[in-house]
N, CA, C and O of each residue as an XYZ file, in Angstrom:
396
protein
N       0.894     -1.103     -0.072
C      -0.027      0.054      0.014
C       0.923      1.388      0.129
O       1.679      1.546      1.088
N       0.817      2.258     -0.862
C       1.392      3.290     -1.061
C       0.626      4.482     -0.437
O      -0.509      4.800     -0.792
N       1.475      5.232      0.702
C       0.788      6.276      1.333
C       0.974      7.544      0.551
O       0.007      8.219      0.195
N       2.092      7.835      0.311
C       2.510      8.997     -0.259
C       3.763      8.885     -1.243
O       4.507      7.906     -1.193
N       3.964      9.960     -2.161
C       5.143      9.997     -2.853
C       6.434     10.210     -2.175
O       6.470     10.989     -1.223
N       7.647      9.514     -2.622
C       8.831      9.851     -1.975
C       9.843     10.511     -2.968
O      10.129     10.027     -4.064
N      10.306     11.573     -2.500
C      11.305     12.320     -3.523
C      12.520     12.335     -2.624
O      12.611     12.899     -1.533
N      13.560     11.534     -3.336
C      14.740     11.423     -2.541
C      15.573     12.531     -2.493
O      16.512     12.544     -1.698
N      15.343     13.508     -3.274
C      16.006     14.928     -3.241
C      15.672     15.790     -2.290
O      16.455     16.634     -1.855
N      14.447     15.636     -1.885
C      14.031     16.461     -0.652
C      14.034     15.706      0.720
O      13.707     16.273      1.763
N      14.408     14.444      0.662
C      14.447     13.788      2.017
C      15.770     14.132      2.656
O      16.826     14.236      2.032
N      15.607     14.313      4.063
C      16.778     14.611      4.962
C      17.492     13.287      5.306
O      16.927     12.194      5.299
N      18.694     13.478      5.586
C      19.498     12.255      6.227
C      19.683     12.571      7.735
O      20.279     13.589      8.086
N      19.180     11.709      8.599
C      19.021     11.858      9.917
C      20.459     11.779     10.664
O      20.712     12.350     11.725
N      21.232     11.079     10.024
C      22.767     10.852     10.358
C      23.494     12.254      9.998
O      24.395     12.660     10.731
N      23.160     12.855      9.060
C      23.890     14.129      8.582
C      23.313     15.213      9.623
O      24.125     16.000     10.111
N      22.223     15.284      9.920
C      21.559     16.053     10.740
C      22.079     15.975     12.287
O      22.080     16.962     13.022
N      22.434     14.935     12.611
C      23.180     14.659     13.939
C      24.564     15.303     13.859
O      24.884     16.188     14.651
N      25.345     14.880     12.948
C      26.605     15.462     12.613
C      26.695     16.976     12.490
O      27.671     17.533     12.992
N      25.880     17.599     11.944
C      25.909     18.943     11.885
C      25.476     19.718     13.113
O      26.025     20.756     13.481
N      24.439     19.133     13.730
C      24.083     19.711     15.132
C      25.391     19.701     16.074
O      25.562     20.644     16.846
N      26.261     18.698     16.017
C      27.174     18.474     17.041
C      28.324     19.410     16.634
O      29.178     19.709     17.468
N      28.369     19.855     15.445
C      29.481     20.779     14.915
C      29.071     22.031     15.358
O      29.909     22.793     15.841
N      27.788     22.387     15.257
C      27.077     23.813     15.473
C      27.334     24.368     16.956
O      27.469     25.556     17.249
N      27.378     23.154     17.931
C      27.320     23.730     19.193
C      28.617     24.583     19.471
O      29.642     24.425     18.808
N      28.508     25.449     20.441
C      29.876     26.435     20.794
C      30.378     25.785     22.137
O      29.692     25.036     22.832
N      31.543     26.136     22.379
C      32.335     25.669     23.413
C      31.722     25.924     24.940
O      31.884     25.130     25.867
N      31.054     27.062     25.023
C      30.507     27.404     26.242
C      29.423     26.282     26.558
O      29.290     25.971     27.741
N      28.725     25.719     25.707
C      27.672     24.693     25.984
C      28.344     23.385     26.630
O      27.830     22.762     27.559
N      29.687     23.016     25.951
C      30.332     21.910     26.633
C      30.928     22.177     27.857
O      31.066     21.221     28.621
N      31.293     23.228     28.189
C      31.919     23.783     29.458
C      30.536     23.746     30.475
O      30.751     23.267     31.589
N      29.362     24.135     30.240
C      28.377     24.209     31.119
C      27.887     22.882     31.372
O      27.498     22.592     32.503
N      27.864     22.008     30.393
C      27.593     20.540     30.738
C      28.486     19.922     31.670
O      28.038     19.192     32.554
N      29.704     20.151     31.551
C      30.850     19.541     32.335
C      30.770     19.979     33.743
O      30.872     19.174     34.668
N      30.564     21.414     33.939
C      30.612     21.808     35.034
C      29.244     21.622     35.956
O      29.182     21.894     37.155
N      28.369     21.201     35.299
C      27.195     20.914     36.031
C      26.840     19.349     36.297
O      25.822     18.900     36.824
N      27.867     18.708     35.830
C      27.758     17.106     35.942
C      27.836     16.717     37.275
O      28.799     17.125     37.924
N      26.983     15.986     37.821
C      27.246     15.325     39.136
C      27.129     13.708     39.262
O      26.296     12.993     38.705
N      28.017     13.377     40.003
C      27.826     11.728     40.141
C      27.766     11.419     41.684
O      28.389     11.995     42.576
N      26.934     10.446     41.787
C      26.719      9.893     43.463
C      26.611      8.480     43.272
O      26.165      7.967     42.246
N      27.036      7.842     44.304
C      27.068      6.406     44.527
C      25.974      6.002     45.351
O      25.612      6.718     46.284
N      25.350      4.786     45.057
C      24.182      4.132     45.888
C      25.064      3.611     47.116
O      26.293      3.561     47.163
N      24.216      3.265     48.020
C      24.819      2.570     49.332
C      25.707      1.470     48.918
O      26.817      1.416     49.449
N      25.381      0.606     48.062
C      26.147     -0.433     47.622
C      27.347     -0.144     46.898
O      28.343     -0.839     47.101
N      27.373      0.846     46.037
C      28.418      1.270     45.282
C      29.499      1.899     46.271
O      30.699      1.688     46.097
N      28.978      2.742     47.400
C      29.871      3.231     48.475
C      30.491      2.357     49.311
O      31.611      2.589     49.767
N      29.767      1.212     49.597
C      30.318     -0.034     50.234
C      31.447     -0.655     49.619
O      32.509     -0.874     50.204
N      31.133     -1.008     48.113
C      32.248     -1.670     47.412
C      33.438     -0.641     47.264
O      34.580     -1.097     47.208
N      33.230      0.736     47.196
C      34.322      1.544     46.988
C      35.327      1.635     48.244
O      36.555      1.669     48.165
N      34.544      1.667     49.431
C      35.275      1.592     50.623
C      36.035      0.365     50.897
O      37.124      0.345     51.472
N      35.325     -0.773     50.399
C      36.020     -2.120     50.574
C      37.232     -2.158     49.648
O      38.172     -2.916     49.887
N      37.216     -1.389     48.648
C      38.442     -1.482     47.772
C      39.523     -0.472     48.251
O      40.654     -0.504     47.766
N      39.186      0.371     49.151
C      40.206      1.425     49.529
C      40.957      0.730     50.930
O      41.348      1.513     51.796
N      41.118     -0.522     51.100
C      41.666     -1.127     52.120
C      43.234     -0.963     52.259
O      43.921     -1.567     51.434
N      43.797     -0.281     53.123
C      45.100      0.148     53.160
C      46.129     -1.085     53.477
O      47.305     -0.800     53.700
N      45.667     -2.566     53.502
C      46.553     -3.327     53.955
C      47.016     -4.240     52.504
O      47.355     -5.423     52.547
N      46.949     -3.460     51.318
C      47.472     -3.738     50.098
C      48.942     -4.285     50.108
O      49.789     -3.393     50.155
N      49.355     -5.401     50.079
C      50.612     -5.978     50.046
C      51.355     -6.034     48.738
O      51.195     -7.026     48.027
N      52.193     -5.013     48.335
C      52.746     -5.093     46.933
C      53.766     -6.226     46.724
O      53.927     -6.756     45.624
N      54.445     -6.572     47.826
C      55.369     -7.600     47.858
C      54.730     -8.842     47.666
O      55.328     -9.707     47.027
N      53.600     -9.064     48.124
C      52.744    -10.400     47.876
C      52.228    -10.436     46.493
O      52.146    -11.503     45.885
N      51.865     -9.263     45.955
C      51.411     -9.347     44.687
C      52.467     -9.606     43.764
O      52.180    -10.230     42.743
N      53.631     -9.233     43.951
C      54.861     -9.440     43.154
C      55.349    -10.984     43.282
O      55.785    -11.635     42.333
N      55.217    -11.420     44.491
C      55.410    -12.743     44.548
C      54.573    -13.839     43.769
O      55.018    -14.822     43.176
N      53.229    -13.429     43.912
C      52.240    -14.220     43.103
C      52.457    -14.017     41.406
O      52.377    -14.928     40.582
N      52.723    -12.716     41.141
C      52.987    -12.634     39.752
C      54.274    -13.388     39.182
O      54.343    -13.826     38.034
N      55.205    -13.471     40.068
C      56.312    -14.060     39.690
C      56.073    -15.553     39.612
O      56.674    -16.211     38.762
N      55.218    -16.127     40.463
C      54.937    -17.641     40.698
C      54.037    -17.907     39.272
O      54.221    -18.968     38.675
N      53.142    -16.999     38.789
C      52.435    -17.151     37.692
C      53.323    -17.264     36.495
O      53.148    -18.119     35.627
N      54.307    -16.352     36.474
C      55.283    -16.238     35.362
C      56.207    -17.474     35.197
O      56.536    -17.888     34.086
N      56.621    -18.059     36.400
C      57.287    -19.228     36.556
C      56.511    -20.540     36.200
O      57.123    -21.577     35.946
N      55.238    -20.469     36.190
C      54.236    -21.677     35.971
C      54.137    -22.523     37.478
O      53.845    -23.717     37.543
N      54.383    -21.820     38.443
C      54.325    -22.555     39.904
C      53.133    -22.079     40.575
O      52.854    -22.635     41.637
N      52.350    -21.122     40.138
C      51.280    -20.769     41.090
C      50.209    -21.825     40.806
O      49.918    -22.142     39.652
N      49.557    -22.429     42.022
C      48.484    -23.063     41.999
C      47.369    -22.604     42.683
O      47.386    -22.106     43.809
N      46.202    -22.818     41.834
C      44.870    -22.110     42.361
C      44.226    -23.138     43.272
O      44.090    -24.328     42.987
N      43.824    -22.523     44.459
C      42.990    -23.406     45.350
C      41.565    -23.004     45.364
O      41.197    -22.139     46.159
N      40.600    -23.658     44.410
C      39.233    -23.213     44.425
C      38.461    -23.022     45.535
O      37.658    -22.091     45.593
N      38.641    -23.916     46.548
C      37.936    -23.820     47.790
C      38.370    -22.606     48.699
O      37.520    -22.046     49.392
N      39.477    -22.260     48.701
C      40.048    -21.043     49.487
C      39.400    -19.731     48.682
O      38.979    -18.767     49.321
N      39.363    -19.774     47.373
C      38.763    -18.737     46.719
C      37.338    -18.670     46.835
O      36.798    -17.565     46.792
N      36.635    -19.753     46.983
C      35.161    -19.632     47.180
C      34.827    -19.263     48.540
O      33.783    -18.668     48.812
N      35.782    -19.638     49.488
C      35.511    -19.193     51.031
C      35.780    -17.750     51.152
O      35.074    -17.082     51.907
N      36.751    -17.195     50.466
C      36.977    -15.777     50.522
C      35.878    -14.953     49.874
O      35.400    -13.911     50.321
N      35.521    -15.638     48.651
C      34.223    -14.731     48.089
C      33.037    -14.749     48.859
O      32.404    -13.697     48.949
N      32.597    -15.855     49.478
C      31.542    -15.842     50.316
C      31.683    -15.001     51.697
O      30.707    -14.404     52.152
N      32.813    -14.986     52.270
C      33.097    -14.012     53.246
C      33.031    -12.619     52.918
O      32.418    -11.861     53.668
N      33.647    -12.157     51.785
C      33.480    -10.802     51.198
C      31.939    -10.506     51.048
O      31.445     -9.528     51.609
N      31.248    -11.304     50.338
C      29.950    -11.142     50.120
C      29.076    -10.920     51.286
O      28.217    -10.038     51.259
N      29.244    -11.629     52.239
C      28.606    -11.667     53.570
C      28.981    -10.253     54.411
O      28.171     -9.642     55.107
N      30.178     -9.927     54.226
C      30.755     -8.631     54.767
C      30.037     -7.428     54.108
O      29.674     -6.482     54.807
N      29.838     -7.449     52.837
C      29.376     -6.342     52.096
C      27.804     -6.394     52.300
O      27.236     -5.304     52.359
N      27.105     -7.452     52.405
C      25.769     -7.517     52.879
C      25.586     -6.999     54.190
O      24.645     -6.234     54.400
N      26.455     -7.358     55.195
C      26.102     -6.908     56.534
C      26.500     -5.301     56.486
O      25.728     -4.533     57.060
N      27.493     -4.841     55.928
C      27.654     -3.398     55.793
C      26.605     -2.747     55.182
O      26.296     -1.633     55.606
N      25.912     -3.309     54.130
C      24.626     -2.723     53.505
C      23.372     -2.599     54.414
O      22.591     -1.648     54.433
N      23.320     -3.699     55.144
C      22.127     -3.805     55.939
C      22.179     -2.937     57.121
O      21.127     -2.583     57.653
N      23.457     -2.520     57.627
C      23.626     -1.560     58.683
C      23.280     -0.409     58.514
O      23.123      0.327     59.488
N      23.073      0.039     57.204
C      22.982      1.380     56.743
C      21.679      1.655     56.631
O      21.314      2.766     56.245
């Protein structure tokens, strides 16, 4: 079913319109958008960020593990990994429920 006639010469290209709109914006608009941008974390995001800020990071231990991996001597203990994951999840859930 034909609704109307189509004239390709008068049709606009939506992609071309988008490109020209972006080129026409002046620098002050970009500055305003940047200055007014605000970011906030949810309670869960804050808890995760705080958990990652642990000052007990041991760079020497990381280097020992990296060297063991390079030497092919590093052995993965899946039970220990699972136990740590569960403990970390429980800790995060406890922190979240306390707020």
